[in-house]
Each structure stands twice: as structure tokens, then as C-alpha cells.
C-alpha positions, 0 to 999 in steps of 0.5 A: 892719474889712475881711473879704476878698471871699468868705472867709466862703462859701469858709470854709462850704465847707471844713469839714465839721463844725460847732457847733450852740448852740441854747436848752435846753429843760431847763434853760431857756434856757441854751445848748446847744452839740452837734458835727454834720456838715453840708453848705452847700445851692446858697444857702450855707446850713448844712443838718444832718441831725438825728433827731428825738429828739435833745435839739437837735432837740427844743430846735429845736421849741421855738426855731428861733433858734439859732447855728451855729460852723464853724472851719478848725482845724490843730494847737493854735493855734486863735485863728488859725484862720479861723472864722465863727459864724452867727446866725438860724433853723433851719427843717426840710424834708420833703425826701425821700431822693431830692430835691436836697437829700438828694443834695447832702448825701449827696455830702458825707456818704455815711455818713450814707444810713444815718441816712436810711434808719431813717426818723427823721432829718429835714434842718434849713436855717440861714436865716443872719441875721447872721454874724461872721467871724474870718480873723485879725488886721485881718480881722474883723467882722458881715455880714448873711446877704443879703450872703454871696452876692447871685448866684443860686444854681445850680439843682440839675439844673444842678450835677447836670449839672456833676457828670456832665461832672466824671465823664465828663471825660477829665481826671479821675484815679482818686480825684477826685470833685466834690461840689458847684458854686456860682458861686464854687468848686468841692467836691471829694474828692481821695483821701479828703481834701475841698479847695475849688477858688476860681474866680477869678471868678465863674462866671455860666453853664453854659459858664463853669462848664465851663470853670472845672471844666475847669481844676480837673480839670487841677489835680488830673490828677496 
């Protein structure tokens, strides 16, 4: 079946939480689903922040294989909602509080700062091996994780420079916050609501990213 270009990638950036399914230690082998906030990293991989004492964390320590479901639901008709199930291996990260990964995650989930301050929480990143995307009738299928995006990720220092560019831009209105940027779009919070601004074409260099962000700011200036 045909999947719309980059639809799985954009879905991943539109959803603030997903369902993590790990292999339970007790009762052994059963699926153990739990709902968690997440943020995509620069390579569009789901990143979660979990307590070392949580049941799902202990499950991952025992068996890193997992599934992660994201869905853009609205109302009661969940079967019409775009959704995606990713399968792969979760890998722990030793990222510090002031690391690029932590700073990116906290832009998406600022309340998570209180959990990081406890010292008991750590980041885990899903290395996606395969994913199943369902975007509606006739728009579904499997993809390898490497096919989600074949472009080089945006370096953290360049992304943060773009965020500073947007923060100081004269077109930025009050209530607009740029959370993250990649070559395909920008994640924004506008008056407290998350949205994904999709670029018309992938932006491969800094000048084109500046131009795309300027268009984004102009669109939401009113």
C-alpha cells in the first residue's frame, strides 16, 4: 500500500505521548503497555524519560525489545486517526541535564525538569527497526526504520541557533515558541498548543532553513 511522503515522520512530531509496550518480567513474557510522554530526537527517534524504578524501565533492562504506538486522535473515531506502531530496541542514554538531548526534550516537555532534578530519571531512545503506518483507507504499510528519513540529522548547535533566530525575529508574536527544527518541518507551541509546520520541500542548508522559518513566523504572526 502507498504511504504519503513523510507522513510517518510528521506524525511522530505532532504527538506528545505514546504507548510503550515492553516484555513483562512478571508475569514473564506478557506485553506490558504504558502511556508515556516522548519527544523525537534529531534523527526522529522517540525519546522517553523514565524512572529507574518504574516497571517498564526494569522490563527494558531485562529485554530492550519494545513497541511504541503514536496516534493523532480526535473525538471517538479512533480508527480514522493517523497512527503508527514502531518496533525496535530501546537504548539507555547517559545524557546530562545540560546535554543537547535533555535541552531538546525539555523544550517539548518543560514540566519534566522536576523529574530530572530528582536524579532517578534517565533518557531512553528507540532505535526503530520497522514501523507500521496507517493514515486512512489505502494509506498504510510497513517501512524500515532507516527509510523514515534518509537525510543527515540537523546538528544540535545548528538547531539551537535556529531557535535563537526565531526567538529574536521581528515577526515572532507573543505566545509563539519554537520547540524543534528539522529539515522537513518545525515544531511550535502557539498559545499553549502544539503544532507542526511542514516545509514545502526539505531544507538542506542554513539559508533555506532561515527562509522556511521566516515563512513559518509570518504564517502565525496574527
